[in-house]
C-alpha positions in Angstrom: -36.5 -9.7 0.3 -35.7 -7.4 3.2 -35.1 -10.3 5.5 -32.6 -11.9 3.0 -30.8 -8.6 2.6 -30.5 -8.2 6.4 -29.2 -11.8 6.6 -26.5 -11.0 4.1 -25.5 -7.9 6.0 -25.2 -10.0 9.2 -22.9 -12.4 7.3 -20.4 -9.6 6.8 -20.6 -8.5 10.4 -20.5 -11.9 12.1 -18.1 -14.6 11.0 -19.8 -17.1 13.4 -23.0 -16.7 11.4 -21.0 -17.5 8.3 -19.7 -20.7 9.9 -23.3 -22.0 10.2 -23.6 -22.0 6.4 -23.1 -25.3 4.5 -20.1 -27.4 5.4 -16.6 -26.5 6.6 -14.2 -26.4 3.6 -10.7 -27.7 3.8 -8.8 -25.2 6.0 -6.2 -24.6 3.2 -8.9 -23.0 1.1 -10.1 -20.8 3.9 -6.5 -19.7 4.6 -6.0 -19.0 0.9 -9.2 -16.9 0.9 -7.8 -15.0 3.9 -4.5 -14.4 2.2 -6.5 -13.0 -0.8 -8.4 -10.8 1.6 -5.2 -9.4 3.0 -3.8 -8.8 -0.5 -6.9 -6.7 -1.3 -6.4 -4.7 1.9 -2.7 -4.1 1.2 -3.7 -2.9 -2.3 -6.2 -0.5 -0.8 -3.7 0.8 1.7 -1.1 1.3 -1.1 -3.7 3.3 -3.1 -4.5 5.4 -0.1 -0.8 6.1 0.4 -0.4 6.9 -3.3 -3.3 9.4 -3.1 -1.6 11.1 -0.1 1.8 11.1 -1.9 0.3 12.6 -5.1 -1.2 15.4 -3.1 1.9 16.1 -1.0 4.7 15.5 -3.5 3.5 16.2 -7.0 3.2 19.9 -6.5 4.4 20.5 -10.1 1.1 19.3 -11.4 -1.7 21.8 -12.0 -3.8 21.9 -8.8 -6.9 20.5 -10.6 -5.1 17.4 -12.0 -3.3 16.8 -8.7 -6.5 16.9 -6.7 -8.3 14.7 -9.3 -5.6 12.1 -9.2 -5.2 12.2 -5.4 -9.0 11.9 -4.8 -9.4 9.2 -7.4 -6.6 7.1 -5.7 -8.1 7.7 -2.2 -11.6 6.7 -3.3 -10.3 3.7 -5.2 -8.2 2.6 -2.2 -11.3 2.9 0.1 -13.4 0.9 -2.3 -10.7 -1.7 -2.7 -10.6 -2.3 1.1 -14.4 -2.6 1.2 -14.3 -5.0 -1.8 -11.9 -7.1 0.2 -14.6 -7.9 2.8 -17.3 -8.5 0.2 -15.0 -10.8 -1.8 -13.9 -12.7 1.3 -17.5 -13.4 2.4 -18.7 -14.3 -1.1 -15.8 -16.8 -1.6 -16.3 -18.3 1.9 -20.0 -18.8 1.3 -19.3 -20.4 -2.1 -16.8 -22.8 -0.6 -19.2 -23.7 2.2 -22.1 -24.2 -0.2 -19.9 -26.2 -2.6 -20.5 -23.7 -5.5 -18.2 -22.1 -8.0 -16.2 -19.2 -6.7 -17.6 -15.8 -7.7 -16.0 -13.8 -10.4 -15.3 -10.1 -10.0 -14.7 -7.2 -12.4 -12.8 -5.2 -9.7 -9.3 -6.3 -10.9 -10.2 -5.0 -14.4 -11.5 -1.7 -13.0 -8.5 -1.3 -10.8 -6.2 -1.8 -13.8 -8.1 0.6 -15.9 -8.1 3.3 -13.2 -4.4 2.9 -12.5 -3.5 2.9 -16.2 -5.7 6.0 -16.9 -4.3 7.9 -13.9 -0.7 7.0 -14.8 -1.2 8.0 -18.4 -2.8 11.3 -17.4 0.0 12.2 -15.1 2.6 11.2 -17.7 0.9 13.3 -20.4 0.7 16.2 -18.0 4.4 16.1 -17.4 5.4 15.7 -21.0 2.9 18.2 -22.5 3.6 20.8 -19.9 0.7 20.3 -17.5 3.2 21.0 -14.7 3.3 24.5 -13.4 
């Protein structure tokens, strides 16, 4: 079990090791997988920038809410970027092993987090959560 876990970690750290798995897929699929990876990274960067922006510019929010929203965006952005790597490796392995592509709950979670934070900030402004 530990050997398999270590092998999986090495897949993330060494693309050459990944190339030894299965057969090489059509390059268009690998390039599409890479574009998806870059989209996840861009989303993570946007969330990080949003967290910084909330902390710096939404000074009318109560400090507790502002910090909560900012930290949630920062943590979500970091996790999104980490998910990008995991998703890329899982999809590449699935294509090389001629298996179905993996499904992910991350888009659902991302939508729920963004919607919840947006609603919380909107309610705070409307109800008078601003200082």
